[in-house]
C-alpha angles and dihedrals in degrees: 000000000000121000093250091060095053118105124221119259115295091016123117136158116222136175116226124219090262090058095253114141115223134180117224107207144142113281118260132206088246088065092071097091096041088050091053091048093047090049089066089058093058120103116243091247092054090054093046093050091053102036096028091231137054114275124181098203145003107248119232088243094053092046091049092049093048093049094051105053122177102254092212095058110013137059123188126180129184133198104218142159109281092257136107113297107261092036099052122093110235115223101176140016128198122187135181122185127186114233108237113261094011141090090232133098130198118219134207127186128186119184118181118236087242091071101021120126094030100100096264095121090052092047093050093044091053089052091052090051091050092050092048092050090049088055088051091239119165101213141024118193143165138184115238132184111252089234093056092095096165092057093044091050091048092050092049092050089055094051100263116149125219119242131183119248130193093246116095113241094017134111126191116219116200135184120202099219092196089064101031113123126245092252089071091072100030116116111278121247116254111279098215 
């Protein structure tokens, strides 16, 4: 591979099962408006499963905050069209944030129904695990609606354990990064 064909760290081009080419990359401030536009394309159930309540839009403040993560404690990847940030439609977002004063990070993943069921959630989750291990964190966890069976199945397949939480209808999935196997950070298989 020549130097001009190499992608920056945390960037990779993949082809989904439907033939669509996407670029996995760190989020950029220019992604704020495309994120807001893509949010309007989400189905109400997709929004509820991620935000735990119905939400009509992504506010400019929330979009700005999401697109400018603190590099010391947050990691946010997007799956977007292979175009310039700001012009590219974003189909998925994965975020991990370290809880202050701990060796734990909470994750959130949102995959649009347009690209759901093609392995993108698994791919992004494995990247979050790899980042968390690189930060020498001890635990990665997320709260998931009990009815979100695809996310619960994905978490289980990657070694996450279920834990009870005090919120009705919710399940916490947690991965002990000190015990997670090497396959959790191995390169993913091609998606297409």
